[in-house]
C-alpha atoms as one frame of an Amber mdcrd trajectory, in Angstrom:
protein
 207.588 226.361 213.802 209.244 223.356 215.183 211.752 223.889 218.146 214.650
 221.309 218.545 214.275 219.362 221.774 217.590 217.544 223.039 217.376 214.878
 225.705 220.081 214.460 228.223 221.436 210.900 228.709 219.692 210.897 232.104
 216.117 211.802 230.455 216.707 209.020 227.732 217.162 206.316 230.683 214.142
 207.732 232.637 212.107 207.349 229.237 213.441 203.789 228.624 212.602 202.839
 232.527 208.858 203.987 232.067 206.206 201.358 230.820 205.299 201.746 227.071
 202.297 203.447 227.839 203.983 206.328 229.787 206.911 206.578 226.987 203.960
 207.136 224.439 202.456 210.045 226.549 205.744 211.805 227.124 206.508 211.349
 223.347 203.156 213.056 222.547 203.727 215.671 224.996 207.225 216.416 223.799
 206.050 216.656 220.078 203.359 219.087 221.227 205.940 221.045 223.056 208.296
 220.957 219.817 205.263 222.600 217.886 204.283 225.279 220.212 200.970 223.553
 221.290 199.284 226.094 223.481 197.238 223.646 225.947 200.587 222.423 227.849
 201.064 222.959 231.735 204.312 224.816 231.643 205.791 226.574 234.718 209.223
 228.034 235.584 210.678 226.345 238.659 210.863 228.967 241.456 214.411 230.058
 242.765 215.836 227.571 239.930 216.211 229.855 236.707 216.380 228.858 233.883
 214.833 225.618 234.617 211.179 225.032 233.796 208.819 221.891 234.100 206.105
 220.568 231.909 203.287 218.366 233.605 202.141 215.307 231.767 199.749 213.529
 234.169 201.723 212.503 237.232 205.020 213.009 235.504 207.137 216.063 235.054
 209.719 217.055 232.333 212.411 219.310 233.826 213.878 221.211 230.880 215.618
 224.605 229.956 215.935 226.646 226.857 219.187 226.375 225.076 220.233 228.950
 222.073 218.576 226.658 219.501 215.891 224.998 221.410 215.437 223.031 224.713
 217.303 220.486 226.672 215.228 218.084 228.591 217.104 217.204 231.853 214.729
 214.695 233.608 211.557 212.855 232.961 210.367 212.026 236.804 207.309 211.247
 238.513 205.677 214.099 240.525 206.808 212.526 244.035 210.573 213.090 243.106
 210.322 216.843 241.822 211.889 218.290 245.140 214.500 215.910 245.269 215.530
 216.606 241.793 214.923 220.265 241.906 217.196 220.461 244.923 220.001 218.846
 242.992 219.738 221.396 240.090
């Protein structure tokens, strides 16, 4: 079953700013996420329901469920995680 994944404008901008190799790893992770791959590192963001994160190497994909799939809010380096989560 394939799930719908929407990217916020900010997430699109985050992806465009990445080098091509980074964009490809993010695209591969999002394809796996959309198809329900079982080997992904998914965790809820504590104290920030309904937000979750998907770990892809040293980057994090911040997302939340929507009625028809998921909304990817940001694609960030792990060093930015606390700052971004504080703004949710």
